[in-house]
C-alpha positions as CSV (number, residue, x, y, z in Angstrom):
1,X,-22.1,-24.1,-0.1
2,X,-18.6,-25.5,0.5
3,X,-17.6,-23.7,-2.9
4,X,-19.2,-20.4,-1.7
5,X,-17.4,-20.6,1.7
6,X,-13.9,-21.1,0.1
7,X,-14.0,-19.3,-3.2
8,X,-14.6,-15.9,-4.9
9,X,-17.5,-16.4,-7.2
10,X,-16.3,-13.6,-9.6
11,X,-13.0,-14.9,-10.3
12,X,-12.9,-18.3,-8.7
13,X,-9.9,-17.5,-6.9
14,X,-9.6,-18.3,-2.9
15,X,-11.8,-16.0,-1.0
16,X,-10.7,-14.1,2.2
17,X,-11.6,-17.0,4.4
18,X,-9.8,-19.5,2.6
19,X,-6.7,-17.4,2.5
20,X,-6.8,-16.7,6.0
21,X,-7.1,-20.6,6.8
22,X,-4.2,-21.1,4.6
23,X,-2.1,-18.4,6.2
24,X,-2.8,-20.0,9.4
25,X,-1.8,-23.4,8.2
26,X,1.5,-22.0,7.0
27,X,2.3,-20.5,10.4
28,X,1.2,-23.8,12.1
29,X,3.8,-25.4,10.0
30,X,6.5,-22.5,10.5
31,X,6.8,-22.2,7.1
32,X,8.5,-19.0,5.6
33,X,6.2,-16.9,3.3
34,X,5.8,-13.6,1.7
35,X,2.5,-11.8,1.3
36,X,2.0,-9.7,-1.9
37,X,-1.0,-7.3,-1.4
38,X,-2.1,-6.2,-4.8
39,X,-4.5,-3.2,-5.3
40,X,-5.4,-1.9,-8.9
41,X,-4.6,1.8,-9.5
42,X,-7.8,4.0,-10.2
43,X,-10.1,1.0,-10.6
44,X,-13.0,3.0,-9.4
45,X,-12.8,5.1,-12.6
46,X,-13.4,2.0,-14.6
47,X,-16.6,1.2,-12.7
48,X,-17.7,4.9,-12.7
49,X,-17.0,5.5,-16.3
50,X,-17.9,2.2,-18.1
51,X,-20.2,0.3,-15.5
52,X,-19.5,-2.3,-12.9
53,X,-20.3,-5.2,-15.5
54,X,-17.1,-4.1,-17.6
55,X,-15.3,-3.6,-14.2
56,X,-16.1,-7.2,-13.1
57,X,-14.7,-8.5,-16.5
58,X,-11.4,-6.5,-15.8
59,X,-11.3,-8.2,-12.5
60,X,-11.9,-11.5,-14.1
61,X,-9.0,-10.7,-16.8
62,X,-6.8,-9.8,-13.7
63,X,-7.4,-13.1,-12.1
64,X,-6.9,-15.2,-15.2
65,X,-3.3,-13.4,-15.5
66,X,-2.3,-13.7,-11.9
67,X,-3.4,-17.4,-11.9
68,X,-0.7,-17.9,-14.4
69,X,1.7,-17.3,-11.8
70,X,0.2,-20.5,-9.5
71,X,2.6,-23.2,-8.6
72,X,3.5,-25.3,-5.5
73,X,4.9,-22.5,-4.0
74,X,2.6,-19.6,-5.2
75,X,-1.0,-19.1,-4.3
76,X,-3.2,-16.5,-5.5
77,X,-6.6,-15.3,-4.0
78,X,-8.9,-12.3,-3.7
79,X,-9.6,-10.4,-0.6
80,X,-12.8,-8.4,-2.2
81,X,-13.1,-5.5,-4.7
82,X,-9.9,-5.0,-6.6
83,X,-7.6,-6.1,-3.9
84,X,-5.8,-9.5,-4.7
85,X,-3.4,-11.6,-2.6
86,X,-0.4,-13.6,-3.7
87,X,1.2,-15.9,-1.2
88,X,4.7,-17.2,-1.8
89,X,6.3,-20.0,0.2
90,X,9.9,-20.4,1.1
91,X,11.5,-17.4,-0.5
92,X,13.0,-14.7,2.1
93,X,15.6,-13.0,-0.4
94,X,14.7,-9.5,-1.2
95,X,15.8,-9.6,-4.7
96,X,13.8,-12.7,-5.6
97,X,10.5,-11.0,-3.7
98,X,10.9,-7.8,-6.0
99,X,11.7,-10.0,-8.8
100,X,8.3,-11.8,-8.4
101,X,6.6,-8.4,-7.9
102,X,7.9,-6.8,-11.0
103,X,6.6,-10.1,-12.9
104,X,3.2,-9.6,-11.4
105,X,3.2,-5.6,-12.5
106,X,4.3,-6.7,-16.0
107,X,1.5,-9.2,-16.3
108,X,-1.1,-6.5,-15.2
109,X,0.4,-3.8,-17.1
110,X,-0.5,-5.3,-20.4
111,X,-3.4,-3.7,-22.3
112,X,-6.9,-4.9,-21.7
113,X,-9.5,-4.8,-24.5
114,X,-13.3,-5.4,-23.6
115,X,-15.6,-4.9,-26.8
116,X,-14.9,-0.9,-27.7
117,X,-13.0,-0.2,-24.5
118,X,-9.4,-0.5,-23.9
119,X,-7.6,-0.2,-20.3
120,X,-4.0,0.2,-19.3
121,X,-3.7,-1.2,-15.8
122,X,-1.6,-0.3,-13.3
123,X,-1.3,-1.8,-9.7
124,X,0.3,-1.0,-6.4
125,X,1.8,-3.9,-4.6
126,X,2.8,-4.2,-0.9
127,X,5.1,-7.1,0.6
128,X,5.2,-8.3,4.1
129,X,7.3,-11.6,5.1
130,X,6.8,-14.0,7.7
131,X,8.5,-14.5,10.2
132,X,10.6,-11.5,9.7
133,X,7.8,-8.8,9.9
134,X,5.5,-10.4,12.4
135,X,4.1,-13.9,13.3
136,X,0.6,-12.6,13.4
137,X,-1.2,-13.1,9.8
138,X,-3.6,-10.0,10.6
139,X,-0.6,-7.9,11.6
140,X,1.3,-9.2,8.3
141,X,-1.8,-8.3,6.2
142,X,-1.8,-4.7,7.9
143,X,1.8,-4.5,7.1
144,X,1.3,-5.6,3.4
145,X,-1.6,-3.0,3.2
146,X,0.5,-0.3,4.7
147,X,3.3,-1.0,2.2
148,X,0.8,-1.1,-0.9
149,X,-0.5,2.5,0.4
150,X,2.8,3.8,0.5
151,X,3.2,2.6,-3.1
152,X,0.2,4.5,-4.2
153,X,1.5,7.7,-2.4
154,X,4.7,7.6,-4.3
155,X,2.9,7.4,-7.7
156,X,1.5,3.9,-8.0
157,X,2.4,1.1,-10.2
158,X,5.2,0.0,-7.8
159,X,6.1,-2.7,-5.4
160,X,7.2,-1.9,-1.7
161,X,8.4,-4.1,1.0
162,X,7.3,-3.3,4.2
163,X,9.7,-1.5,6.6
164,X,9.1,0.0,10.3
165,X,9.5,3.5,9.2
166,X,6.1,3.2,7.2
167,X,4.2,2.7,10.3
168,X,5.7,5.6,11.8
169,X,4.9,7.9,8.9
170,X,1.2,6.9,8.5
171,X,0.9,7.4,12.4
172,X,2.6,10.9,12.1
173,X,0.4,11.6,8.9
174,X,-2.7,10.8,11.0
175,X,-1.5,13.1,13.8
176,X,-0.9,15.9,11.5
177,X,-4.4,15.8,9.9
178,X,-5.8,16.9,13.5
179,X,-2.8,19.0,14.6
180,X,-4.2,22.5,13.4
181,X,-7.8,21.9,15.0
182,X,-5.7,21.1,18.2
183,X,-3.6,24.1,18.0
184,X,-0.5,22.1,18.3
185,X,1.4,24.6,15.8
186,X,3.4,27.5,17.0
187,X,5.3,30.3,15.0
188,X,8.5,31.5,16.1
189,X,10.2,34.7,14.5
190,X,13.8,34.7,13.9
191,X,15.3,37.9,13.2
192,X,17.2,39.1,10.2
193,X,20.0,41.4,11.3
194,X,21.6,44.0,9.0
195,X,25.2,44.3,10.0
196,X,25.9,47.3,8.2
197,X,23.1,49.0,9.5
198,X,23.3,47.5,12.8
199,X,19.6,46.8,13.2
200,X,16.9,44.2,12.6
201,X,15.3,44.6,9.1
202,X,12.9,41.8,9.3
203,X,12.3,38.2,10.4
204,X,11.7,34.5,9.1
205,X,8.7,32.9,10.2
206,X,9.3,29.4,11.5
207,X,6.8,27.1,12.2
208,X,7.1,24.4,15.0
209,X,4.6,21.5,15.9
210,X,4.5,20.9,19.6
211,X,2.5,17.3,20.6
212,X,2.3,16.3,24.0
213,X,5.2,18.8,25.0
214,X,7.4,16.8,22.3
215,X,8.8,19.4,19.1
216,X,8.5,17.3,16.2
217,X,11.0,18.2,13.6
218,X,9.8,20.2,10.5
219,X,12.1,17.7,8.5
220,X,9.5,14.8,9.6
221,X,6.2,16.9,9.0
222,X,6.8,19.3,6.3
223,X,7.0,16.8,3.3
224,X,3.9,15.0,4.8
225,X,2.1,18.3,5.0
226,X,2.8,18.9,1.3
227,X,1.5,15.4,0.4
228,X,-1.7,16.0,2.2
229,X,-2.2,19.5,0.5
230,X,-2.0,17.8,-2.8
């Protein structure tokens, strides 16, 4: 029962419960640490095409590869599904953090052969740091998750360190999804004037997003709209 409470039965890694206790312990000791939130790209396709048994075997191989990084300062766990967590103590240098993230990606990118199936794995990694980004572990996990999601948006198989603008972008994206239903867009027509003919010959349509009496710049929302459309 103790084992089931603390460890993931598929991979033998620390489970969510044990990881949270470990993170709380580090914060109580005021230890600096970074969270690497790892999510396999397109893992659902493996389960859908070759079955969950093969998918489980892939997860076991991934956990074995990540365990190679374990040390006094590096702890590996699994949140669930295809989500893994690495916690690195006493490292606040961005270059060193990215260096470890690249090492993780290199380990995961190696081909996996299971019976007649061959897989080229990719993963997205989101990174948050205590205490720089937050002193609350649930907020840190959320920030690491947001960073990982941003990496997937940018094509996947990449590591992203959390920054405040990521939260603003996600919040804006969520508002943008409902903006059309809420009639928050207005169209303005800018005349096109032909000087030689001294008359208006047409107009350019310009869209404006007005939310709660605030005009949101097209520079912010048009790139997001293009992403949502894709």
